[in-house]
VMD Tcl script that builds the backbone (N, CA, C; Angstrom):
set m [mol new atoms 447]
animate dup $m
set s [atomselect $m all]
$s set {name element resname resid chain x y z} {
  {N N MET 1 A 134.368 -101.158 -9.285}
  {CA C MET 1 A 132.944 -101.138 -9.039}
  {C C MET 1 A 132.491 -102.552 -8.687}
  {N N LEU 2 A 131.542 -102.598 -7.790}
  {CA C LEU 2 A 130.925 -103.864 -7.416}
  {C C LEU 2 A 129.416 -103.672 -7.567}
  {N N TYR 3 A 128.780 -104.568 -8.302}
  {CA C TYR 3 A 127.341 -104.510 -8.539}
  {C C TYR 3 A 126.787 -105.875 -8.182}
  {N N GLY 4 A 125.900 -105.930 -7.212}
  {CA C GLY 4 A 125.397 -107.217 -6.774}
  {C C GLY 4 A 124.121 -107.085 -5.987}
  {N N THR 5 A 123.790 -108.170 -5.261}
  {CA C THR 5 A 122.602 -108.170 -4.420}
  {C C THR 5 A 122.998 -108.528 -2.995}
  {N N THR 6 A 122.189 -108.108 -2.065}
  {CA C THR 6 A 122.469 -108.399 -0.660}
  {C C THR 6 A 122.285 -109.882 -0.342}
  {N N LYS 7 A 121.695 -110.648 -1.232}
  {CA C LYS 7 A 121.514 -112.089 -1.021}
  {C C LYS 7 A 122.826 -112.855 -1.105}
  {N N HIS 8 A 123.828 -112.273 -1.743}
  {CA C HIS 8 A 125.065 -113.007 -2.017}
  {C C HIS 8 A 126.279 -112.397 -1.320}
  {N N LEU 9 A 126.095 -111.837 -0.147}
  {CA C LEU 9 A 127.203 -111.167 0.533}
  {C C LEU 9 A 128.337 -112.113 0.897}
  {N N SER 10 A 128.043 -113.374 1.102}
  {CA C SER 10 A 129.119 -114.311 1.450}
  {C C SER 10 A 130.152 -114.411 0.325}
  {N N SER 11 A 129.766 -114.081 -0.895}
  {CA C SER 11 A 130.701 -114.091 -2.028}
  {C C SER 11 A 131.776 -113.020 -1.904}
  {N N TYR 12 A 131.536 -112.021 -1.074}
  {CA C TYR 12 A 132.452 -110.882 -0.979}
  {C C TYR 12 A 133.370 -110.965 0.231}
  {N N GLN 13 A 133.401 -112.102 0.930}
  {CA C GLN 13 A 134.318 -112.263 2.059}
  {C C GLN 13 A 135.738 -111.985 1.576}
  {N N GLY 14 A 136.496 -111.260 2.364}
  {CA C GLY 14 A 137.862 -110.911 1.997}
  {C C GLY 14 A 137.978 -109.543 1.357}
  {N N ILE 15 A 136.854 -108.927 1.030}
  {CA C ILE 15 A 136.865 -107.568 0.486}
  {C C ILE 15 A 137.281 -106.616 1.615}
  {N N HIS 16 A 137.557 -105.395 1.318}
  {CA C HIS 16 A 137.890 -104.386 2.328}
  {C C HIS 16 A 136.932 -104.531 3.513}
  {N N PRO 17 A 137.436 -104.621 4.757}
  {CA C PRO 17 A 136.549 -104.872 5.909}
  {C C PRO 17 A 135.479 -103.807 6.112}
  {N N GLY 18 A 135.798 -102.557 5.848}
  {CA C GLY 18 A 134.788 -101.509 5.986}
  {C C GLY 18 A 133.692 -101.637 4.946}
  {N N VAL 19 A 134.063 -102.017 3.736}
  {CA C VAL 19 A 133.061 -102.225 2.684}
  {C C VAL 19 A 132.162 -103.396 3.069}
  {N N MET 20 A 132.741 -104.464 3.597}
  {CA C MET 20 A 131.931 -105.611 4.018}
  {C C MET 20 A 130.965 -105.203 5.124}
  {N N ARG 21 A 131.435 -104.417 6.084}
  {CA C ARG 21 A 130.533 -103.921 7.144}
  {C C ARG 21 A 129.406 -103.102 6.549}
  {N N GLY 22 A 129.733 -102.274 5.554}
  {CA C GLY 22 A 128.705 -101.465 4.897}
  {C C GLY 22 A 127.677 -102.317 4.174}
  {N N LEU 23 A 128.128 -103.359 3.502}
  {CA C LEU 23 A 127.201 -104.256 2.803}
  {C C LEU 23 A 126.321 -105.013 3.797}
  {N N GLU 24 A 126.909 -105.454 4.896}
  {CA C GLU 24 A 126.118 -106.123 5.933}
  {C C GLU 24 A 125.090 -105.178 6.539}
  {N N LEU 25 A 125.465 -103.922 6.685}
  {CA C LEU 25 A 124.541 -102.907 7.186}
  {C C LEU 25 A 123.326 -102.812 6.271}
  {N N LEU 26 A 123.553 -102.826 4.955}
  {CA C LEU 26 A 122.429 -102.769 4.012}
  {C C LEU 26 A 121.511 -103.973 4.188}
  {N N ARG 27 A 122.094 -105.132 4.363}
  {CA C ARG 27 A 121.314 -106.359 4.501}
  {C C ARG 27 A 120.536 -106.397 5.819}
  {N N ASP 28 A 121.130 -105.874 6.899}
  {CA C ASP 28 A 120.593 -106.091 8.244}
  {C C ASP 28 A 119.782 -104.935 8.816}
  {N N THR 29 A 119.693 -103.812 8.142}
  {CA C THR 29 A 119.031 -102.630 8.696}
  {C C THR 29 A 117.608 -102.495 8.179}
  {N N ASP 30 A 116.692 -102.191 9.072}
  {CA C ASP 30 A 115.315 -101.875 8.702}
  {C C ASP 30 A 115.240 -100.360 8.499}
  {N N PHE 31 A 115.410 -99.932 7.258}
  {CA C PHE 31 A 115.468 -98.504 6.956}
  {C C PHE 31 A 114.127 -97.810 7.119}
  {N N SER 32 A 113.025 -98.576 7.168}
  {CA C SER 32 A 111.706 -97.956 7.332}
  {C C SER 32 A 111.582 -97.268 8.686}
  {N N LYS 33 A 112.438 -97.631 9.637}
  {CA C LYS 33 A 112.385 -97.041 10.977}
  {C C LYS 33 A 113.284 -95.819 11.115}
  {N N LEU 34 A 113.990 -95.453 10.041}
  {CA C LEU 34 A 114.946 -94.348 10.102}
  {C C LEU 34 A 114.476 -93.168 9.264}
  {N N GLU 35 A 114.697 -91.976 9.794}
  {CA C GLU 35 A 114.407 -90.737 9.069}
  {C C GLU 35 A 115.531 -90.457 8.080}
  {N N ASP 36 A 115.272 -89.587 7.107}
  {CA C ASP 36 A 116.341 -89.119 6.233}
  {C C ASP 36 A 117.385 -88.396 7.075}
  {N N GLY 37 A 118.648 -88.568 6.740}
  {CA C GLY 37 A 119.720 -87.906 7.474}
  {C C GLY 37 A 120.976 -88.759 7.506}
  {N N ARG 38 A 121.966 -88.289 8.272}
  {CA C ARG 38 A 123.257 -88.967 8.387}
  {C C ARG 38 A 123.306 -89.801 9.669}
  {N N TYR 39 A 123.898 -91.002 9.561}
  {CA C TYR 39 A 124.032 -91.919 10.683}
  {C C TYR 39 A 125.477 -92.408 10.747}
  {N N GLU 40 A 126.139 -92.164 11.864}
  {CA C GLU 40 A 127.522 -92.600 12.024}
  {C C GLU 40 A 127.567 -94.021 12.568}
  {N N VAL 41 A 128.428 -94.834 11.981}
  {CA C VAL 41 A 128.668 -96.196 12.436}
  {C C VAL 41 A 130.039 -96.256 13.101}
  {N N ASP 42 A 131.043 -95.672 12.438}
  {CA C ASP 42 A 132.412 -95.597 12.946}
  {C C ASP 42 A 132.988 -94.222 12.592}
  {N N GLY 43 A 132.341 -93.189 13.097}
  {CA C GLY 43 A 132.779 -91.817 12.839}
  {C C GLY 43 A 132.825 -91.514 11.348}
  {N N ASP 44 A 133.893 -90.835 10.912}
  {CA C ASP 44 A 134.053 -90.505 9.502}
  {C C ASP 44 A 134.611 -91.662 8.684}
  {N N ASP 45 A 134.951 -92.772 9.332}
  {CA C ASP 45 A 135.472 -93.923 8.598}
  {C C ASP 45 A 134.363 -94.778 7.987}
  {N N LEU 46 A 133.196 -94.787 8.611}
  {CA C LEU 46 A 132.054 -95.540 8.090}
  {C C LEU 46 A 130.777 -94.869 8.582}
  {N N PHE 47 A 130.012 -94.366 7.654}
  {CA C PHE 47 A 128.733 -93.742 7.988}
  {C C PHE 47 A 127.801 -93.919 6.795}
  {N N PHE 48 A 126.539 -93.621 7.007}
  {CA C PHE 48 A 125.596 -93.667 5.891}
  {C C PHE 48 A 124.608 -92.539 6.031}
  {N N PHE 49 A 124.011 -92.204 4.910}
  {CA C PHE 49 A 122.923 -91.251 4.952}
  {C C PHE 49 A 121.770 -91.778 4.118}
  {N N ILE 50 A 120.592 -91.351 4.512}
  {CA C ILE 50 A 119.362 -91.715 3.829}
  {C C ILE 50 A 118.784 -90.442 3.243}
  {N N GLN 51 A 118.358 -90.548 1.992}
  {CA C GLN 51 A 117.795 -89.379 1.319}
  {C C GLN 51 A 116.583 -89.778 0.486}
  {N N SER 52 A 115.634 -88.857 0.382}
  {CA C SER 52 A 114.445 -89.042 -0.448}
  {C C SER 52 A 114.477 -87.986 -1.544}
  {N N TYR 53 A 114.118 -88.368 -2.754}
  {CA C TYR 53 A 114.182 -87.468 -3.901}
  {C C TYR 53 A 113.374 -88.075 -5.034}
  {N N GLU 54 A 113.261 -87.346 -6.118}
  {CA C GLU 54 A 112.625 -87.855 -7.322}
  {C C GLU 54 A 113.705 -88.075 -8.378}
  {N N SER 55 A 113.679 -89.238 -9.037}
  {CA C SER 55 A 114.654 -89.497 -10.097}
  {C C SER 55 A 114.441 -88.478 -11.221}
  {N N LYS 56 A 115.476 -88.288 -12.034}
  {CA C LYS 56 A 115.438 -87.258 -13.073}
  {C C LYS 56 A 115.732 -87.886 -14.435}
  {N N PRO 57 A 115.347 -87.211 -15.499}
  {CA C PRO 57 A 115.525 -87.789 -16.834}
  {C C PRO 57 A 116.982 -88.100 -17.202}
  {N N ALA 58 A 117.922 -87.326 -16.684}
  {CA C ALA 58 A 119.328 -87.528 -17.055}
  {C C ALA 58 A 120.233 -87.048 -15.933}
  {N N ASN 59 A 121.476 -87.515 -15.960}
  {CA C ASN 59 A 122.529 -87.015 -15.078}
  {C C ASN 59 A 123.790 -86.926 -15.935}
  {N N ASP 60 A 124.093 -85.724 -16.369}
  {CA C ASP 60 A 125.202 -85.492 -17.303}
  {C C ASP 60 A 126.525 -85.183 -16.624}
  {N N THR 61 A 126.569 -85.273 -15.292}
  {CA C THR 61 A 127.816 -84.986 -14.582}
  {C C THR 61 A 128.151 -86.126 -13.624}
  {N N PRO 62 A 128.732 -87.201 -14.153}
  {CA C PRO 62 A 129.144 -88.291 -13.268}
  {C C PRO 62 A 130.058 -87.778 -12.163}
  {N N GLU 63 A 129.946 -88.379 -10.995}
  {CA C GLU 63 A 130.739 -87.966 -9.841}
  {C C GLU 63 A 131.778 -89.020 -9.495}
  {N N ALA 64 A 132.775 -88.606 -8.748}
  {CA C ALA 64 A 133.784 -89.526 -8.226}
  {C C ALA 64 A 134.235 -88.999 -6.872}
  {N N HIS 65 A 134.750 -89.910 -6.052}
  {CA C HIS 65 A 135.204 -89.584 -4.712}
  {C C HIS 65 A 136.620 -90.113 -4.540}
  {N N ARG 66 A 137.459 -89.396 -3.834}
  {CA C ARG 66 A 138.857 -89.796 -3.673}
  {C C ARG 66 A 139.135 -90.486 -2.350}
  {N N LYS 67 A 138.352 -90.176 -1.313}
  {CA C LYS 67 A 138.601 -90.731 0.021}
  {C C LYS 67 A 137.695 -91.910 0.363}
  {N N TYR 68 A 136.567 -92.017 -0.297}
  {CA C TYR 68 A 135.543 -92.967 0.122}
  {C C TYR 68 A 135.087 -93.902 -0.993}
  {N N VAL 69 A 134.748 -95.123 -0.600}
  {CA C VAL 69 A 133.918 -95.994 -1.427}
  {C C VAL 69 A 132.488 -95.556 -1.157}
  {N N ASP 70 A 131.707 -95.471 -2.190}
  {CA C ASP 70 A 130.324 -95.023 -2.151}
  {C C ASP 70 A 129.453 -96.239 -2.474}
  {N N ILE 71 A 128.688 -96.747 -1.497}
  {CA C ILE 71 A 127.800 -97.885 -1.735}
  {C C ILE 71 A 126.379 -97.347 -1.808}
  {N N GLN 72 A 125.725 -97.527 -2.946}
  {CA C GLN 72 A 124.388 -96.980 -3.152}
  {C C GLN 72 A 123.365 -98.099 -3.224}
  {N N TYR 73 A 122.252 -97.907 -2.494}
  {CA C TYR 73 A 121.218 -98.927 -2.338}
  {C C TYR 73 A 119.855 -98.244 -2.293}
  {N N LEU 74 A 118.953 -98.639 -3.170}
  {CA C LEU 74 A 117.618 -98.062 -3.190}
  {C C LEU 74 A 116.729 -98.762 -2.165}
  {N N ILE 75 A 116.234 -98.016 -1.213}
  {CA C ILE 75 A 115.294 -98.535 -0.223}
  {C C ILE 75 A 113.925 -98.694 -0.874}
  {N N SER 76 A 113.565 -97.708 -1.700}
  {CA C SER 76 A 112.331 -97.780 -2.478}
  {C C SER 76 A 112.537 -97.021 -3.778}
  {N N GLY 77 A 111.770 -97.408 -4.776}
  {CA C GLY 77 A 111.922 -96.825 -6.091}
  {C C GLY 77 A 112.963 -97.584 -6.901}
  {N N ARG 78 A 113.293 -97.032 -8.030}
  {CA C ARG 78 A 114.304 -97.638 -8.897}
  {C C ARG 78 A 114.946 -96.538 -9.711}
  {N N GLU 79 A 116.159 -96.777 -10.116}
  {CA C GLU 79 A 116.860 -95.795 -10.927}
  {C C GLU 79 A 117.964 -96.478 -11.708}
  {N N TYR 80 A 118.325 -95.822 -12.787}
  {CA C TYR 80 A 119.542 -96.197 -13.489}
  {C C TYR 80 A 120.681 -95.384 -12.897}
  {N N MET 81 A 121.867 -95.963 -12.939}
  {CA C MET 81 A 123.085 -95.239 -12.598}
  {C C MET 81 A 124.028 -95.381 -13.775}
  {N N GLY 82 A 124.551 -94.257 -14.223}
  {CA C GLY 82 A 125.593 -94.304 -15.231}
  {C C GLY 82 A 126.899 -94.675 -14.545}
  {N N VAL 83 A 127.682 -95.552 -15.158}
  {CA C VAL 83 A 128.947 -95.997 -14.570}
  {C C VAL 83 A 130.034 -96.000 -15.639}
  {N N ALA 84 A 131.268 -95.724 -15.212}
  {CA C ALA 84 A 132.406 -95.743 -16.132}
  {C C ALA 84 A 133.692 -95.668 -15.328}
  {N N PRO 85 A 134.785 -96.157 -15.901}
  {CA C PRO 85 A 136.079 -95.937 -15.265}
  {C C PRO 85 A 136.372 -94.432 -15.241}
  {N N LEU 86 A 136.952 -93.980 -14.162}
  {CA C LEU 86 A 137.249 -92.553 -14.025}
  {C C LEU 86 A 138.115 -92.052 -15.176}
  {N N GLU 87 A 139.034 -92.890 -15.669}
  {CA C GLU 87 A 139.916 -92.429 -16.749}
  {C C GLU 87 A 139.168 -92.178 -18.061}
  {N N ASP 88 A 137.914 -92.636 -18.169}
  {CA C ASP 88 A 137.120 -92.353 -19.361}
  {C C ASP 88 A 136.445 -90.985 -19.320}
  {N N MET 89 A 136.518 -90.311 -18.191}
  {CA C MET 89 A 135.891 -88.993 -18.078}
  {C C MET 89 A 136.735 -87.965 -18.828}
  {N N ALA 90 A 136.046 -87.095 -19.570}
  {CA C ALA 90 A 136.721 -86.126 -20.430}
  {C C ALA 90 A 137.307 -84.955 -19.650}
  {N N GLU 91 A 136.611 -84.535 -18.590}
  {CA C GLU 91 A 137.068 -83.355 -17.856}
  {C C GLU 91 A 136.365 -83.257 -16.513}
  {N N VAL 92 A 136.986 -82.552 -15.587}
  {CA C VAL 92 A 136.355 -82.198 -14.319}
  {C C VAL 92 A 135.606 -80.890 -14.553}
  {N N VAL 93 A 134.322 -80.873 -14.254}
  {CA C VAL 93 A 133.538 -79.645 -14.440}
  {C C VAL 93 A 133.314 -78.907 -13.132}
  {N N GLU 94 A 133.461 -79.627 -12.011}
  {CA C GLU 94 A 133.346 -78.976 -10.705}
  {C C GLU 94 A 134.051 -79.845 -9.675}
  {N N ALA 95 A 134.816 -79.199 -8.806}
  {CA C ALA 95 A 135.509 -79.916 -7.735}
  {C C ALA 95 A 135.099 -79.328 -6.398}
  {N N ARG 96 A 134.701 -80.216 -5.478}
  {CA C ARG 96 A 134.368 -79.812 -4.110}
  {C C ARG 96 A 135.148 -80.719 -3.160}
  {N N PRO 97 A 136.467 -80.483 -3.028}
  {CA C PRO 97 A 137.297 -81.364 -2.202}
  {C C PRO 97 A 136.821 -81.465 -0.755}
  {N N GLU 98 A 136.247 -80.392 -0.205}
  {CA C GLU 98 A 135.777 -80.424 1.179}
  {C C GLU 98 A 134.654 -81.434 1.364}
  {N N GLY 99 A 133.910 -81.744 0.304}
  {CA C GLY 99 A 132.852 -82.751 0.354}
  {C C GLY 99 A 133.241 -84.047 -0.332}
  {N N ASP 100 A 134.511 -84.158 -0.747}
  {CA C ASP 100 A 135.031 -85.342 -1.434}
  {C C ASP 100 A 134.189 -85.704 -2.650}
  {N N ILE 101 A 133.928 -84.691 -3.498}
  {CA C ILE 101 A 133.174 -84.960 -4.721}
  {C C ILE 101 A 133.748 -84.151 -5.878}
  {N N TRP 102 A 133.940 -84.855 -6.982}
  {CA C TRP 102 A 134.386 -84.243 -8.226}
  {C C TRP 102 A 133.367 -84.624 -9.295}
  {N N LEU 103 A 132.850 -83.610 -10.009}
  {CA C LEU 103 A 131.874 -83.834 -11.072}
  {C C LEU 103 A 132.589 -83.762 -12.415}
  {N N HIS 104 A 132.201 -84.635 -13.329}
  {CA C HIS 104 A 132.887 -84.803 -14.605}
  {C C HIS 104 A 131.912 -84.744 -15.771}
  {N N HIS 105 A 132.470 -84.665 -16.957}
  {CA C HIS 105 A 131.748 -84.963 -18.192}
  {C C HIS 105 A 132.418 -86.182 -18.799}
  {N N GLY 106 A 131.607 -87.050 -19.355}
  {CA C GLY 106 A 132.143 -88.231 -20.007}
  {C C GLY 106 A 131.069 -89.287 -20.188}
  {N N PRO 107 A 131.345 -90.276 -21.025}
  {CA C PRO 107 A 130.353 -91.307 -21.335}
  {C C PRO 107 A 130.215 -92.330 -20.208}
  {N N THR 108 A 129.001 -92.829 -20.023}
  {CA C THR 108 A 128.744 -93.870 -19.025}
  {C C THR 108 A 127.846 -94.946 -19.630}
  {N N ASP 109 A 127.851 -96.106 -19.006}
  {CA C ASP 109 A 126.911 -97.182 -19.306}
  {C C ASP 109 A 125.948 -97.266 -18.130}
  {N N LYS 110 A 124.703 -97.671 -18.379}
  {CA C LYS 110 A 123.685 -97.700 -17.322}
  {C C LYS 110 A 123.547 -99.072 -16.693}
  {N N ILE 111 A 123.357 -99.055 -15.365}
  {CA C ILE 111 A 122.946 -100.240 -14.623}
  {C C ILE 111 A 121.666 -99.893 -13.869}
  {N N LEU 112 A 120.849 -100.878 -13.598}
  {CA C LEU 112 A 119.600 -100.675 -12.861}
  {C C LEU 112 A 119.832 -101.019 -11.395}
  {N N VAL 113 A 119.428 -100.103 -10.510}
  {CA C VAL 113 A 119.521 -100.352 -9.078}
  {C C VAL 113 A 118.105 -100.272 -8.514}
  {N N THR 114 A 117.653 -101.393 -7.947}
  {CA C THR 114 A 116.327 -101.506 -7.356}
  {C C THR 114 A 116.283 -102.804 -6.557}
  {N N GLY 115 A 115.247 -103.001 -5.787}
  {CA C GLY 115 A 115.128 -104.236 -5.013}
  {C C GLY 115 A 116.290 -104.381 -4.051}
  {N N ASP 116 A 116.953 -105.539 -4.053}
  {CA C ASP 116 A 118.077 -105.725 -3.131}
  {C C ASP 116 A 119.430 -105.535 -3.821}
  {N N ARG 117 A 119.435 -104.884 -4.984}
  {CA C ARG 117 A 120.683 -104.614 -5.702}
  {C C ARG 117 A 121.390 -103.403 -5.108}
  {N N PHE 118 A 122.701 -103.443 -5.140}
  {CA C PHE 118 A 123.512 -102.306 -4.704}
  {C C PHE 118 A 124.628 -102.096 -5.725}
  {N N ALA 119 A 125.219 -100.932 -5.679}
  {CA C ALA 119 A 126.403 -100.628 -6.484}
  {C C ALA 119 A 127.411 -99.942 -5.566}
  {N N ALA 120 A 128.645 -100.438 -5.576}
  {CA C ALA 120 A 129.721 -99.861 -4.763}
  {C C ALA 120 A 130.767 -99.276 -5.709}
  {N N PHE 121 A 131.110 -98.024 -5.487}
  {CA C PHE 121 A 132.026 -97.305 -6.368}
  {C C PHE 121 A 133.290 -96.920 -5.613}
  {N N TRP 122 A 134.430 -97.335 -6.134}
  {CA C TRP 122 A 135.728 -97.002 -5.558}
  {C C TRP 122 A 136.213 -95.678 -6.148}
  {N N PRO 123 A 137.303 -95.109 -5.616}
  {CA C PRO 123 A 137.798 -93.828 -6.132}
  {C C PRO 123 A 138.114 -93.833 -7.630}
  {N N GLU 124 A 138.368 -94.972 -8.234}
  {CA C GLU 124 A 138.650 -95.003 -9.670}
  {C C GLU 124 A 137.400 -95.172 -10.532}
  {N N ASP 125 A 136.213 -95.113 -9.903}
  {CA C ASP 125 A 134.946 -95.276 -10.619}
  {C C ASP 125 A 134.177 -93.963 -10.664}
  {N N ALA 126 A 133.657 -93.632 -11.836}
  {CA C ALA 126 A 132.726 -92.515 -11.971}
  {C C ALA 126 A 131.312 -93.083 -11.970}
  {N N HIS 127 A 130.386 -92.347 -11.379}
  {CA C HIS 127 A 128.999 -92.801 -11.347}
  {C C HIS 127 A 128.045 -91.621 -11.399}
  {N N ALA 128 A 126.932 -91.842 -12.100}
  {CA C ALA 128 A 125.919 -90.805 -12.283}
  {C C ALA 128 A 124.582 -91.367 -11.798}
  {N N PRO 129 A 124.257 -91.190 -10.522}
  {CA C PRO 129 A 123.030 -91.774 -9.972}
  {C C PRO 129 A 121.787 -90.944 -10.280}
  {N N GLY 130 A 120.637 -91.526 -9.913}
  {CA C GLY 130 A 119.383 -90.770 -9.924}
  {C C GLY 130 A 118.691 -90.658 -11.259}
  {N N ILE 131 A 119.007 -91.512 -12.235}
  {CA C ILE 131 A 118.420 -91.410 -13.569}
  {C C ILE 131 A 117.117 -92.217 -13.611}
  {N N ALA 132 A 116.061 -91.572 -14.074}
  {CA C ALA 132 A 114.737 -92.199 -14.122}
  {C C ALA 132 A 114.714 -93.385 -15.077}
  {N N VAL 133 A 113.900 -94.386 -14.751}
  {CA C VAL 133 A 113.762 -95.577 -15.586}
  {C C VAL 133 A 112.710 -95.339 -16.664}
  {N N ASP 134 A 111.452 -95.104 -16.266}
  {CA C ASP 134 A 110.370 -94.857 -17.231}
  {C C ASP 134 A 109.779 -93.465 -17.061}
  {N N GLY 135 A 110.464 -92.616 -16.396}
  {CA C GLY 135 A 109.983 -91.287 -16.052}
  {C C GLY 135 A 110.270 -91.056 -14.583}
  {N N PRO 136 A 110.331 -89.801 -14.168}
  {CA C PRO 136 A 110.646 -89.488 -12.768}
  {C C PRO 136 A 109.718 -90.222 -11.805}
  {N N GLU 137 A 110.307 -90.709 -10.703}
  {CA C GLU 137 A 109.528 -91.387 -9.665}
  {C C GLU 137 A 110.175 -91.130 -8.313}
  {N N PRO 138 A 109.393 -91.209 -7.239}
  {CA C PRO 138 A 109.963 -91.031 -5.899}
  {C C PRO 138 A 110.934 -92.166 -5.578}
  {N N CYS 139 A 112.056 -91.801 -4.979}
  {CA C CYS 139 A 113.064 -92.773 -4.568}
  {C C CYS 139 A 113.502 -92.461 -3.146}
  {N N ARG 140 A 113.897 -93.496 -2.466}
  {CA C ARG 140 A 114.519 -93.350 -1.144}
  {C C ARG 140 A 115.760 -94.223 -1.168}
  {N N LYS 141 A 116.899 -93.643 -0.812}
  {CA C LYS 141 A 118.183 -94.311 -0.983}
  {C C LYS 141 A 119.013 -94.241 0.281}
  {N N CYS 142 A 119.801 -95.302 0.489}
  {CA C CYS 142 A 120.842 -95.309 1.504}
  {C C CYS 142 A 122.178 -95.276 0.769}
  {N N VAL 143 A 123.037 -94.348 1.155}
  {CA C VAL 143 A 124.396 -94.284 0.627}
  {C C VAL 143 A 125.349 -94.498 1.790}
  {N N VAL 144 A 126.113 -95.588 1.715}
  {CA C VAL 144 A 127.102 -95.909 2.734}
  {C C VAL 144 A 128.449 -95.371 2.257}
  {N N LYS 145 A 129.144 -94.663 3.133}
  {CA C LYS 145 A 130.454 -94.101 2.821}
  {C C LYS 145 A 131.512 -94.824 3.666}
  {N N VAL 146 A 132.518 -95.386 2.979}
  {CA C VAL 146 A 133.584 -96.136 3.645}
  {C C VAL 146 A 134.905 -95.489 3.282}
  {N N ARG 147 A 135.635 -94.975 4.287}
  {CA C ARG 147 A 136.915 -94.332 4.016}
  {C C ARG 147 A 137.948 -95.391 3.608}
  {N N VAL 148 A 138.602 -95.142 2.460}
  {CA C VAL 148 A 139.646 -96.031 1.973}
  {C C VAL 148 A 140.963 -95.292 1.746}
  {N N ASN 149 A 140.959 -93.974 1.750}
  {CA C ASN 149 A 142.174 -93.156 1.562}
  {C C ASN 149 A 142.250 -92.055 2.606}
}
mol reanalyze $m
mol bondsrecalc $m
mol representation Tube
mol addrep $m
């Protein structure tokens, strides 16, 4: 997992090139000009989607992905994300291999994602996004997907 801000991207030089491109995309894109939906940068190897939703009181099913690094960035709003090593998950409760998502049960620790903060999750990381901070609030998020497997 990588948790940081777009102000310090030079610190990540040498990271996976697709992940670096994804982080630069977050820093350099004016998301206010884009509608919700999927945007391809390099086909299925690097793409992002924008979604609008309301944060929720809890997320009891952390997710993990096997093919992609998942970079999550709040365009507006704020949320907690539960995070944990995948090996700490107790069980798989739902598998959707066609969408590269596995839902789990298990303990997580919370991080706050808002402003220019992002969180990048590798296949060995479980994450539970969308958790309300002080109660449900409108959020708009960019999720960058980078194929690594």
